N, C-alpha and C positions, 0 to 999 in steps of 0.2 A: 660800583659800576656793574656789577652782575645784575643786582636787583633792578637798576633803572633800565638795563636792556631787557630783562625778563618782562618787566612792566609794560616796555614799549611793545615786545611782541607780542602780550596779551591785549593790547589795545589794536596792533594790526591784525590779529585774528578777527576781530568783529568789523574789521573794514571789508566792503564789498569788493574792494579792487585786489584783495589779497588772494593769489592762486590757491588752488585747492591742496597741492602738495606742500606749500610752506605752512599752510594752516594746520594740515593734519602732523607736520613734524613739530610745530609749535605746540600743539595740544598733548602729542606724545611726550615732549619733553617736560611740559608743565605738569602732566599727570604723573610721571616718574618721580619729579621733584618732591611732589606732594604725598606720593603713594607711601605707606609703611613698608612695601615689599620691594626688597632690592635684589639685585644680581649677587652681592656679595653682602651678607648681614653686617650691620653695624657693629655688631658685637666682635668681629673678627678685627684685631689691632691692626691700624693703618689702612688696609686694603679696604675694609667696611665703607670708610669715608671717601676712600679713593675713588671708588666707582661713582658717588655723587658729584665729586670734582672733577671728574673727567667725562662722564656720558652726559650729563645735563648740559653743561656748558657747550660740548661738541654739537648735540643735537639742536641747541638753540642757535648756535652760529650756522648750522646748516639750513635751518628754517629761515633765518635773517636773509642768508644769500639768496633764497628765492623770492624775497619780497622786492616789489618794484620800488625804486629809489624814493618817489613821491610818498608812497605809503609809509616806508621806513622814517622818513622825516616827519611826517606827521605824527605819527606814533610816538617818535622820541620827544616831539614837542610837547605832546600831552602828557608824557611821562614827567617830562622836566616841570611841567605847570603843577602836577599832582604833588611833586615832591616838595616844590616850595610851600604848598598849602599844609603838606604833611605835618610838621611840627605844631600847627595850630589845630589840626584836627584831633590828633593822638589826645592830647590833655582833654579836650572835649569828649571824646568818646570815653576816657578813664572816668570823668565827672559823672557822666550819664549812667556808667556802669556802677559806680560807687552809690549814687543815688537810687538806682533800681535795687541793688542788693539790699540797701537799707530799708527802703520800703517792703521789700519782701520779707526780710527778717522781722520788721515791725508787725506785718500782717500775720505772719506765722505766731509769733509770741502772743498777739492779741487774740487769735484763735485758740491757742492752747489755754489761756487764761480764762476765757469764758466765752 
């Protein structure tokens, strides 16, 4: 549920109907979630992960409250559509990655051999 809402908020950030305040809050929450810098380092037992589990959802919820209802509904629909396709996309991306690594390895070995 958290990832669905985060993805929907990411879609809402790109919508022109999204107010600037909600856009900045969403970008702040997503940046904090992806950033290696935390208020409390993850090495601190329990509290290190607690700030991620508390701060990010709170800021995401504040950003979602500032969205107009039609924007949030459209963003959630796009998020649900992507998640229905995701089980098919991930194996495809994995296969492309494996083929790419195989070709790169083959090229490096061939270059080293002669």
